[in-house]
VEXDREN-2710 file (C-alpha; in Angstrom, 1 decimal):
% VEXDREN-2710
k/r/px/py/pz
1/UNK/0.1/0.1/0.1
2/UNK/1.5/3.1/-1.0
3/UNK/1.5/6.9/0.8
4/UNK/-0.4/8.6/-2.3
5/UNK/-3.9/8.2/-3.2
6/UNK/-6.8/7.2/-0.7
7/UNK/-4.6/5.0/1.4
8/UNK/-4.7/5.1/5.4
9/UNK/-0.5/5.1/5.3
10/UNK/-1.0/8.4/3.1
11/UNK/-3.7/10.2/5.0
12/UNK/-1.6/9.6/8.3
13/UNK/1.6/10.1/6.9
14/UNK/0.5/13.7/5.8
15/UNK/-1.7/14.3/8.6
16/UNK/-5.0/14.4/6.6
17/UNK/-7.5/13.6/9.7
18/UNK/-10.6/13.6/7.8
19/UNK/-9.5/11.4/5.3
20/UNK/-8.2/9.0/7.7
21/UNK/-11.3/8.9/9.8
22/UNK/-13.4/8.2/6.5
23/UNK/-10.9/5.2/5.8
24/UNK/-11.2/3.8/9.2
25/UNK/-14.9/4.0/9.2
26/UNK/-14.9/2.5/5.9
27/UNK/-13.1/-0.6/7.1
28/UNK/-9.4/0.3/6.6
29/UNK/-6.9/-2.3/8.4
30/UNK/-5.3/0.1/11.4
31/UNK/-2.3/-2.1/11.6
32/UNK/-1.7/-2.9/8.2
33/UNK/2.1/-2.4/7.1
34/UNK/3.5/-1.0/3.5
35/UNK/6.4/-1.9/1.7
36/UNK/8.8/-0.5/4.5
37/UNK/7.0/-2.4/7.2
38/UNK/5.3/0.8/8.7
39/UNK/2.0/0.9/9.9
40/UNK/-0.2/3.9/9.8
41/UNK/0.3/4.6/13.5
42/UNK/4.2/4.6/12.8
43/UNK/4.0/6.9/9.8
44/UNK/1.7/9.4/12.0
45/UNK/4.1/9.3/14.7
46/UNK/7.1/9.6/12.5
47/UNK/5.9/13.0/11.0
48/UNK/4.1/14.3/14.0
49/UNK/0.7/14.3/13.5
50/UNK/-0.8/13.8/17.0
51/UNK/-4.5/14.1/16.0
52/UNK/-3.8/11.2/13.5
53/UNK/-2.1/9.3/16.2
54/UNK/-5.0/9.6/18.6
55/UNK/-7.5/8.8/16.1
56/UNK/-5.8/5.3/15.3
57/UNK/-5.5/4.6/18.9
58/UNK/-9.1/5.3/19.2
59/UNK/-9.3/2.7/16.4
60/UNK/-7.6/0.0/18.5
61/UNK/-4.1/0.3/16.5
62/UNK/-1.3/-1.7/18.2
63/UNK/0.7/0.7/20.0
64/UNK/3.2/-1.5/20.7
65/UNK/3.9/-2.8/17.3
66/UNK/7.4/-2.9/16.0
67/UNK/9.0/-3.4/12.9
68/UNK/10.5/-6.9/12.0
69/UNK/14.0/-5.8/11.0
70/UNK/15.0/-3.4/13.5
71/UNK/11.9/-3.5/16.2
72/UNK/11.2/0.0/16.2
73/UNK/7.9/1.1/17.4
74/UNK/5.8/4.4/17.0
75/UNK/7.1/5.6/20.3
76/UNK/10.7/5.3/19.1
77/UNK/9.7/7.0/15.8
78/UNK/8.0/9.8/17.5
79/UNK/11.1/10.1/19.9
80/UNK/13.7/10.4/16.9
81/UNK/11.5/13.4/15.3
82/UNK/11.0/15.4/18.5
83/UNK/7.4/15.1/18.6
84/UNK/6.4/15.6/22.4
85/UNK/2.6/15.8/21.7
86/UNK/2.7/12.4/19.9
87/UNK/4.8/10.8/22.8
88/UNK/2.0/12.1/25.3
89/UNK/-0.8/10.5/23.2
90/UNK/1.0/7.0/22.7
91/UNK/2.2/7.1/26.4
92/UNK/-1.4/7.9/27.3
93/UNK/-2.6/4.9/24.7
94/UNK/-0.3/2.5/26.7
95/UNK/3.0/2.5/24.9
96/UNK/5.8/0.4/26.6
97/UNK/8.1/3.5/27.3
98/UNK/11.4/0.9/28.1
99/UNK/10.4/-1.8/25.0
100/UNK/13.8/-1.9/23.3
101/UNK/14.9/-2.7/19.6
102/UNK/18.3/-3.7/18.2
103/UNK/21.1/-3.7/20.3
104/UNK/18.8/-3.0/23.3
105/UNK/18.2/0.6/22.3
106/UNK/15.2/2.4/23.7
107/UNK/12.9/5.5/22.8
108/UNK/14.7/7.5/25.7
109/UNK/17.9/6.6/24.1
110/UNK/17.0/7.9/20.6
111/UNK/15.5/11.0/21.9
112/UNK/18.8/11.7/23.8
113/UNK/20.8/11.0/20.8
114/UNK/18.9/13.3/18.7
115/UNK/19.0/16.1/21.0
116/UNK/15.5/16.2/21.9
117/UNK/15.5/17.2/25.6
118/UNK/11.7/17.9/25.9
119/UNK/11.2/14.4/24.5
120/UNK/13.4/13.1/27.0
121/UNK/11.5/14.8/30.0
122/UNK/8.2/13.5/28.6
123/UNK/9.5/9.9/28.4
124/UNK/10.8/10.1/31.8
125/UNK/7.5/11.7/33.3
126/UNK/6.0/8.4/31.1
127/UNK/8.0/6.0/33.3
128/UNK/10.9/5.4/31.1
129/UNK/13.8/4.1/33.0
130/UNK/16.7/6.5/33.3
131/UNK/19.2/3.7/33.7
132/UNK/18.2/1.2/31.3
133/UNK/21.2/0.1/29.4
134/UNK/22.2/-1.2/25.9
135/UNK/23.3/-4.7/25.5
136/UNK/27.1/-3.0/25.9
137/UNK/26.4/-1.3/29.1
138/UNK/25.6/2.4/27.4
139/UNK/22.7/4.4/28.9
140/UNK/20.8/7.5/27.5
141/UNK/23.0/9.5/29.9
142/UNK/26.4/8.2/28.2
143/UNK/24.7/9.1/24.7
144/UNK/24.0/12.5/25.9
145/UNK/27.3/13.1/27.4
146/UNK/29.2/11.6/24.2
147/UNK/27.2/13.6/21.7
148/UNK/27.4/17.0/23.7
149/UNK/23.8/17.0/24.4
150/UNK/23.7/18.9/27.3
151/UNK/20.0/19.7/28.0
152/UNK/19.4/16.1/27.4
153/UNK/22.2/15.6/30.2
154/UNK/20.2/17.6/32.8
155/UNK/16.9/16.3/31.8
156/UNK/18.1/12.9/32.3
157/UNK/19.9/13.8/36.0
158/UNK/17.0/15.4/36.7
159/UNK/14.8/12.2/36.1
160/UNK/17.3/10.4/38.5
161/UNK/20.0/9.0/36.0
162/UNK/22.7/7.4/37.8
163/UNK/25.9/9.8/37.2
164/UNK/28.4/7.3/37.7
165/UNK/27.2/4.1/35.8
166/UNK/30.2/2.7/33.7
167/UNK/30.2/0.7/30.4
168/UNK/30.5/-3.0/30.8
169/UNK/33.4/-3.3/28.5
170/UNK/35.9/-0.5/29.3
171/UNK/34.5/1.1/32.6
172/UNK/33.8/4.5/30.7
173/UNK/31.3/6.6/32.4
174/UNK/29.5/9.4/31.3
175/UNK/32.0/12.1/32.5
176/UNK/34.6/10.2/30.3
177/UNK/32.7/10.2/27.4
178/UNK/32.1/13.8/27.6
179/UNK/35.5/14.6/28.5
180/UNK/37.1/12.6/25.7
181/UNK/34.8/14.5/23.2
182/UNK/35.4/17.7/24.9
183/UNK/31.7/18.6/25.9
184/UNK/32.8/20.9/28.5
185/UNK/29.3/21.9/29.4
186/UNK/28.2/18.2/29.7
187/UNK/31.0/17.9/32.0
188/UNK/30.0/20.6/34.2
189/UNK/26.3/19.3/34.5
190/UNK/27.6/16.1/35.5
191/UNK/30.0/17.3/38.1
192/UNK/27.3/19.2/39.9
193/UNK/25.2/16.2/40.5
194/UNK/28.4/14.5/41.9
195/UNK/30.1/12.7/39.1
196/UNK/33.1/11.2/40.7
197/UNK/35.9/13.3/39.0
198/UNK/38.7/10.9/39.8
199/UNK/37.3/7.7/38.7
200/UNK/39.4/5.7/36.4
201/UNK/38.7/3.2/33.4
202/UNK/39.9/0.1/32.7
203/UNK/43.3/1.2/31.8
204/UNK/43.6/4.0/34.5
205/UNK/42.4/6.7/32.5
206/UNK/40.5/9.4/34.4
207/UNK/38.4/12.1/32.7
208/UNK/41.1/14.7/33.2
209/UNK/43.6/12.2/31.3
210/UNK/41.3/11.7/28.3
211/UNK/40.4/15.5/28.0
212/UNK/44.4/16.2/28.0
213/UNK/44.9/13.4/25.5
214/UNK/42.5/14.9/23.0
215/UNK/43.7/18.6/24.0
216/UNK/40.1/19.8/25.1
217/UNK/41.5/22.7/27.5
218/UNK/37.7/23.7/28.3
219/UNK/36.8/20.4/29.7
220/UNK/40.1/20.1/31.3
221/UNK/39.5/23.3/33.1
222/UNK/35.8/22.1/34.2
223/UNK/37.5/18.9/35.6
224/UNK/40.2/20.9/37.4
225/UNK/37.8/23.3/39.0
226/UNK/35.8/20.3/40.0
227/UNK/38.5/18.9/41.9
228/UNK/40.5/16.6/39.4
229/UNK/43.7/15.5/40.6
230/UNK/46.5/16.4/38.1
231/UNK/49.1/13.9/39.7
232/UNK/47.5/10.8/39.0
233/UNK/48.9/8.3/36.5
234/UNK/47.0/5.8/34.1
235/UNK/47.9/2.0/35.0
236/UNK/48.7/1.0/31.7
237/UNK/51.6/3.4/30.8
238/UNK/52.1/5.2/34.3
239/UNK/51.9/8.7/33.0
240/UNK/49.9/11.7/34.2
241/UNK/47.5/13.7/32.3
242/UNK/50.6/16.3/31.4
243/UNK/52.4/13.4/29.5
244/UNK/49.3/12.2/28.0
245/UNK/48.5/15.9/26.5
246/UNK/52.1/17.1/26.2
247/UNK/51.4/17.7/22.4
248/UNK/49.0/20.4/23.4
249/UNK/50.6/23.7/24.7
250/UNK/47.3/24.8/26.3
251/UNK/47.0/21.7/28.0
252/UNK/50.4/21.9/29.2
253/UNK/50.2/25.4/30.4
254/UNK/46.7/24.9/32.2
255/UNK/47.8/21.7/34.0
256/UNK/51.2/23.0/35.3
257/UNK/49.1/26.1/36.3
258/UNK/47.3/23.6/38.6
259/UNK/50.4/22.3/40.0
260/UNK/51.4/19.4/37.6
261/UNK/54.8/18.0/38.1
262/UNK/56.8/18.1/35.2
263/UNK/59.8/15.8/36.0
264/UNK/58.9/13.3/33.6
265/UNK/59.2/15.9/30.8
266/UNK/62.4/18.0/32.3
267/UNK/64.2/15.4/34.3
268/UNK/67.5/14.4/32.8
269/UNK/66.1/10.6/32.1
270/UNK/63.1/11.9/30.5
271/UNK/65.2/13.9/28.2
272/UNK/64.1/11.9/25.1
273/UNK/60.6/12.6/25.8
274/UNK/61.2/16.1/25.9
275/UNK/62.9/16.2/22.6
276/UNK/59.6/14.7/21.2
277/UNK/57.5/17.4/22.1
278/UNK/56.3/20.5/19.6
279/UNK/58.7/23.2/19.5
280/UNK/56.1/25.5/21.1
281/UNK/55.8/22.9/24.2
282/UNK/59.2/22.7/24.6
283/UNK/60.1/26.0/24.4
284/UNK/57.4/27.1/26.5
285/UNK/58.5/24.3/29.3
286/UNK/61.7/25.6/29.2
287/UNK/61.1/29.3/29.6
288/UNK/58.9/28.5/32.7
289/UNK/61.2/25.5/33.9
290/UNK/61.9/27.8/37.3
291/UNK/58.5/28.7/38.1
292/UNK/57.7/26.5/41.4
293/UNK/54.0/27.7/42.3
294/UNK/50.5/27.9/41.1
295/UNK/50.7/31.6/41.0
296/UNK/53.6/31.8/38.7
297/UNK/51.0/30.6/36.2
298/UNK/48.5/33.3/37.2
299/UNK/48.0/33.9/33.3
300/UNK/46.2/30.5/32.8
301/UNK/44.2/30.6/36.3
302/UNK/40.6/31.7/36.5
303/UNK/40.0/34.5/39.0
304/UNK/38.4/32.5/41.7
305/UNK/41.2/30.1/41.9
306/UNK/43.7/33.1/42.1
307/UNK/41.5/34.3/44.9
308/UNK/41.7/31.0/46.7
309/UNK/45.1/30.9/46.0
310/UNK/46.1/34.6/47.5
311/UNK/43.5/33.9/50.4
312/UNK/45.0/30.8/51.4
313/UNK/48.6/32.7/51.8
314/UNK/50.2/31.8/48.5
315/UNK/53.3/33.5/48.4
316/UNK/53.5/36.4/46.1
317/UNK/57.0/37.3/46.1
318/UNK/58.6/33.7/45.8
319/UNK/61.2/33.6/42.8
320/UNK/61.3/29.7/42.3
321/UNK/64.5/28.0/41.4
322/UNK/65.5/25.0/39.5
323/UNK/66.7/24.9/36.1
324/UNK/69.9/23.6/36.8
325/UNK/72.0/26.7/36.8
326/UNK/73.2/28.5/39.8
327/UNK/71.5/32.0/38.6
328/UNK/68.0/30.3/38.7
329/UNK/66.6/31.7/41.8
330/UNK/67.8/35.3/41.0
331/UNK/66.8/35.1/37.3
332/UNK/63.2/33.6/38.2
333/UNK/60.2/36.4/38.0
334/UNK/57.9/36.5/41.2
335/UNK/54.1/35.9/40.7
336/UNK/53.6/39.5/41.5
337/UNK/56.3/40.6/38.7
338/UNK/54.5/38.2/36.4
339/UNK/51.0/39.9/37.2
340/UNK/52.3/43.3/36.6
341/UNK/53.9/42.4/33.2
342/UNK/50.7/40.8/32.2
343/UNK/48.8/44.0/33.1
344/UNK/51.4/46.0/31.3
345/UNK/50.6/44.3/28.2
346/UNK/47.2/46.3/27.9
347/UNK/46.0/43.6/25.6
348/UNK/43.1/42.9/27.5
349/UNK/41.9/42.9/31.3
350/UNK/43.1/40.2/33.6
351/UNK/41.0/40.1/36.7
352/UNK/43.6/37.2/37.9
353/UNK/46.9/39.6/37.7
354/UNK/44.8/42.3/38.7
355/UNK/43.9/40.4/41.9
356/UNK/47.6/39.5/42.8
357/UNK/48.6/43.0/42.4
358/UNK/45.6/44.2/44.8
359/UNK/46.9/41.5/47.2
360/UNK/50.4/42.8/47.4
361/UNK/49.5/46.3/48.4
362/UNK/49.7/47.1/51.8
363/UNK/47.1/46.1/54.4
364/UNK/43.9/48.4/54.2
365/UNK/40.1/48.1/54.9
366/UNK/40.0/47.7/50.9
367/UNK/42.5/44.9/50.7
368/UNK/41.7/43.0/53.9
369/UNK/39.4/40.5/52.2
370/UNK/42.6/39.5/50.0
371/UNK/44.9/38.7/53.3
372/UNK/45.0/35.1/54.9
373/UNK/42.6/34.6/57.6
374/UNK/45.5/34.9/60.1
375/UNK/46.2/38.0/59.1
376/UNK/42.8/39.3/59.0
377/UNK/42.3/37.9/62.4
378/UNK/45.2/40.3/63.5
379/UNK/43.8/43.1/61.8
380/UNK/40.7/42.4/64.0
381/UNK/42.9/42.5/67.1
382/UNK/44.4/45.7/66.1
383/UNK/41.2/47.5/65.2
384/UNK/39.9/46.7/68.4
385/UNK/42.9/48.2/70.4
386/UNK/42.6/51.1/68.2
387/UNK/39.0/51.7/69.3
388/UNK/39.6/51.0/72.8
389/UNK/42.6/53.6/72.6
390/UNK/39.7/56.4/71.4
391/UNK/37.7/55.5/74.3
392/UNK/40.5/56.7/76.8
393/UNK/39.3/60.1/78.1
394/UNK/42.1/62.1/77.4
395/UNK/42.1/60.7/73.7
396/UNK/38.2/60.9/72.9
397/UNK/38.4/64.2/71.6
398/UNK/40.9/63.5/69.1
399/UNK/39.1/59.9/68.5
400/UNK/38.3/60.1/64.7
401/UNK/42.1/61.2/64.0
402/UNK/43.4/58.9/65.8
403/UNK/41.6/56.1/64.1
404/UNK/42.7/57.3/60.8
405/UNK/46.3/57.5/61.9
406/UNK/45.8/53.8/63.5
407/UNK/45.0/52.4/60.4
408/UNK/48.4/53.8/58.8
409/UNK/49.9/52.0/61.5
410/UNK/48.0/48.8/61.0
411/UNK/48.9/49.0/57.0
412/UNK/52.6/48.1/58.2
413/UNK/51.6/46.0/61.3
414/UNK/49.3/43.5/59.4
415/UNK/51.6/41.3/57.0
416/UNK/50.6/38.5/54.5
END
């Protein structure tokens, strides 16, 4: 039976409800398949004609009938097309939300794969199993993560998807898949719901290692901000994320900014690996070989990370050392000098560098929040002492002036 002319298939495929109703009254077979093994209900669902779907279900169409070759149902076809209203009608008509086709694929997985977040939410509301897996252990959340469907990731997490389920063969999780493919927004969503950031797959690779290997710097940044351990090594080669990502300058810079140890790249017995690096990576590693603190890499750190380091008491004046020559310490710049140089370039605002410069200033009520906790506590003690002085009878008359002068004293008495 073709889709043209007065056929139930043709009427449902094109949304001609009146014609479809007439054919049903005349006794048309509601479940007859065409040359492609599709029923009228499947065609109406594929094209998003919810009114035809409703009419066919009213005529007792088999809502869960599947194609013989692939096992596709009307619900699956509506999911692929992103037809939310069709899904609602089908689910209300008894469609099996968790019926699967070849390799264990469900309607929820198809909606996720094609990026229809509204369909994902509709299916979950219709009791689709968020954690149902394909034969290889792949879940809808893994599919959404590997294809960068951030809206679908969020919808699935809202629907109680298990954020740390792993594939059976290799132990990959949704976070690993998102990181390997460079989908930073998906990685952020997964981490916000508690994904295990340092979990390793079968070969000991973590999400950070996978992102670094592929050069996905934004993903790596999200993972590091989410607490990823930069020092872990994989069980297969014994390499860290820095070594695995050493062909990508942006990755090398970011990982070093978060304290990655460069021993394997710069130690004498690692010389061969150093020579295998791209020229730009080798040059940058050599130029920064004397940097010994995270703040030396302020250029590559987000402002909140810089703030945490500064308030945590990081030394703004440390010169570092190493590099194999006696003049290393004298020649190495301090974090403060690096920050000033960044601001002097004038190419663009650098909030992190400005924060370092502000934190290096003398104590004042304005800079107090950038001082470590013990220094802030000292400031409180001195300020209370200053107020106590102003209450002395002989000093009360000049109390305001004394407080102003006292702040000048505090500027030199409160140190980082």
